[in-house]
Each structure stands twice: as structure tokens, then as C-alpha cells.
C-alpha positions in Angstrom: 267.9 80.4 252.0 264.8 81.9 253.7 264.4 80.3 257.1 263.3 80.2 260.6 264.5 79.8 264.2 265.3 76.8 266.3 267.4 75.5 269.2 270.9 74.1 268.9 274.0 73.4 270.9 277.6 72.6 270.3 279.8 70.0 271.9 282.8 71.1 273.9 285.0 69.5 271.2 283.3 71.7 268.6 283.9 74.8 270.8 287.6 73.9 271.1 287.7 73.5 267.4 286.1 76.8 266.8 288.7 78.5 269.0 291.5 77.0 267.0 289.7 77.8 263.8 289.4 81.5 264.8 293.2 81.8 265.0 293.8 80.1 261.7 291.1 82.0 259.8 292.0 85.4 261.2 295.6 84.8 260.1 294.4 84.1 256.5 291.9 87.0 256.5 294.6 89.6 256.8 295.8 88.6 253.3 292.5 89.9 251.9 291.9 93.4 253.2 288.2 94.6 253.0 287.2 98.0 251.7 284.9 98.3 254.7 284.2 96.0 257.6 281.2 93.7 257.4 278.1 94.7 259.4 277.0 92.2 262.1 273.8 91.9 264.0 274.0 90.4 267.5 276.8 88.4 269.0 279.4 87.0 266.6 282.3 84.6 267.3 285.8 85.6 266.2 286.0 82.6 263.9 282.7 83.4 262.1 283.6 87.1 261.8 287.0 86.2 260.2 285.2 83.7 257.9 282.7 86.4 256.8 285.5 88.9 256.2 287.4 86.5 254.0 284.3 85.3 252.0 283.0 88.8 251.6 286.3 90.1 250.2 286.5 87.1 247.8 282.9 87.7 246.7 283.2 91.5 246.1 286.4 90.9 244.1 284.6 88.4 241.8 281.8 90.9 241.2 284.2 93.1 239.3 284.0 90.4 236.6 281.3 91.1 234.0 280.3 87.4 233.8 279.9 87.2 237.5 277.8 90.4 237.7 275.6 88.9 235.0 273.9 86.6 237.5 271.9 89.7 238.6 270.5 90.0 235.0 269.8 86.3 234.7 267.6 86.0 237.9 264.3 87.7 238.5 262.2 88.5 241.5 258.6 87.4 242.2 257.3 90.2 239.9 259.4 89.0 237.0 261.8 91.9 237.2 265.6 91.3 236.8 267.5 91.6 240.0 269.8 94.1 238.2 266.8 96.4 237.9 266.3 96.3 241.6 269.9 97.3 242.0 269.4 100.2 239.6 266.4 101.4 241.5 268.6 101.5 244.7 271.3 103.3 242.7 273.8 100.6 243.9 276.2 98.2 242.2 276.0 94.5 243.1 279.3 95.0 244.9 278.0 98.0 247.0 274.8 96.1 247.8 276.7 93.1 249.0 278.8 95.2 251.3 275.6 96.8 252.7 274.1 93.4 253.8 274.2 92.6 257.5 275.2 89.2 258.9 274.1 87.3 262.0 275.1 84.0 263.6 272.1 81.7 263.0 273.7 78.6 264.4 270.9 78.2 266.9 268.1 79.0 264.5 265.9 76.1 263.4 267.2 76.3 259.8 270.7 75.5 260.9 269.5 72.2 262.6 269.7 70.8 259.1 273.4 69.8 258.6 273.2 70.7 254.9 272.3 74.3 255.6 275.1 76.9 255.7 273.2 80.1 255.3 269.7 81.5 255.0 267.8 84.7 254.6 264.4 86.2 253.6 263.9 87.7 250.2 264.0 91.5 250.4 265.5 91.7 253.9 269.0 92.8 254.6 270.2 90.2 257.1 271.9 87.0 256.1 272.1 84.3 258.8 275.1 82.0 258.8 275.3 78.6 260.4 278.1 79.5 262.8 281.0 77.0 263.0 279.7 75.1 260.0 279.9 78.1 257.7 283.2 79.2 259.3 284.8 75.8 258.6 283.6 75.8 255.0 284.7 79.3 254.2 288.1 78.6 255.7 288.7 75.4 253.8 287.1 76.5 250.5 287.0 80.4 250.2 285.6 80.2 246.7 282.6 78.3 247.8 282.2 80.5 250.8 282.1 83.5 248.5 279.6 81.8 246.2 277.3 81.2 249.1 277.3 84.9 250.1 276.5 85.8 246.5 273.7 83.2 246.5 272.2 84.9 249.6 272.6 88.3 248.0 270.4 87.2 245.2 267.7 86.2 247.7 268.0 89.5 249.5 267.4 91.3 246.2 264.1 89.3 245.8 265.0 85.9 244.2 262.8 83.1 245.4 263.6 79.4 245.5 262.2 76.1 244.4 262.1 77.2 241.7 264.9 77.6 241.1 266.4 74.8 243.2 269.0 76.0 245.7 271.8 73.8 244.4 271.1 75.2 240.9 271.6 78.8 242.1 274.9 77.9 243.8 276.2 76.0 240.8 275.3 79.0 238.5 277.1 81.4 240.8 280.1 79.2 240.9 280.2 78.9 237.1 279.6 82.6 236.4 282.1 83.7 239.0 284.9 81.4 237.7 285.0 78.9 240.6 285.0 75.5 239.0 282.5 73.7 241.2 282.7 70.2 239.6 286.5 70.2 239.3 287.0 71.3 242.9 284.5 68.8 244.2 282.5 71.6 245.7 279.1 70.3 244.7 277.8 67.2 242.9 275.6 67.2 239.8 272.6 66.1 241.8 273.1 69.2 244.1 274.1 67.2 247.1 276.9 68.5 249.4 276.4 71.3 251.8 276.4 74.0 249.1 272.7 73.3 248.4 271.7 74.3 251.9 271.5 77.9 251.0 268.5 79.9 249.9 265.0 80.6 251.2 262.9 78.3 253.3 259.2 79.0 253.5 258.4 82.4 255.0 256.0 80.8 257.5 258.9 79.9 259.7 259.1 83.3 261.2 262.5 84.9 261.8 262.3 88.2 263.6 
């Protein structure tokens, strides 16, 4: 999702929950060792860092599957070029490109004021903003969906726009291609509701720096 800044705040209960979540996620993350550590921009909470590490490891593993990697041939940028061609120009695989993306806590950005939004970015930029505790909770409780959301954002970083295609449609295609049964797991409804649709670009007029 391509988005823009805005204020936000967390209740003390949510902060306490985030502290407990950090311990729980970090314990699980050690089961999935990363080839390289994710790159972060700005302050990051331990819970969000652990959630990103877990989701990123899951996502990179799924990119080894041909069907999953095929999403980069399916989608095109604003010039009509397959995203796979953009990877070729950079001499990078989808897996290597994903690991080169930088992550930031966007919890206090305007986009994250929408409770349906979990992550956002600008097409052709290399920073993905995650909605703090909300993304961390989701990635901990549903690692497959957390991984799908990172792959969704990778498509936008490579140049994919949105509306069209609708955000929920992108997420559902990623889930299907990367062998995470969205419908069976109750991860996203046919009409695109649930939090998974809150991912993908907002209008570029919102102005993130």
C-alpha cells in the first residue's frame, strides 16, 4: 500500500501487550533462521522486529517455489512491463530483492490510522512501512498471511500500482500462488474484507518522506 503520514497513539494496555508479544514472537522467530538480518529504518520495537524476521523468512522460503515466483510474471508496472523484467534489469531474484527491502514502523503514519491497514509503501521505493503492533500481532498469529503481506508489498516496490488491481485481490493471488490457503484458513473473505486488504498503495499525494 502506498500511503502517507499521520498521528497515532497506543493505550497503556496495548503497550503492555506489545511487551508480552515481543517475548513470544522472539521465541518463535528463532525457529526460522534468516540468511541475513532485515534492514530497518528508524526506531523499531522488539516485537515488530521479531515479527518482520519471521514473516520475511517465511516469504523468502516460499519464493523458492516456481508457482509463487510466478506472481512477478503475472503483474505489470505502470509501463506495462512484467515485474519479473524489472528484477532482471536489477540482476536480482525475487528472493534477493525482498531481502534488500528496508522496513520501518509506520504505526504513527496517517495510513495506519485505518484499522484495516497493516502495511504500505510507494511503488518503486525501497521502504515498506508496517503498522506496528497490528502487523506484529497478525504476523505472530498467522505467519503465512504475514509473509503474503510482505510479498504483496514487494510487488508494489517493484512498480505495481493498485485499484486496479484491488488490494484484496493482490493479497488473495499471493496467498493462492504461494500455497497458503486463504479461504480455508479464514485469512480473507471473498469480498476482500478482513485486515489483509489493507495493504498496497494509497494515492501518492499523501506525501511520505
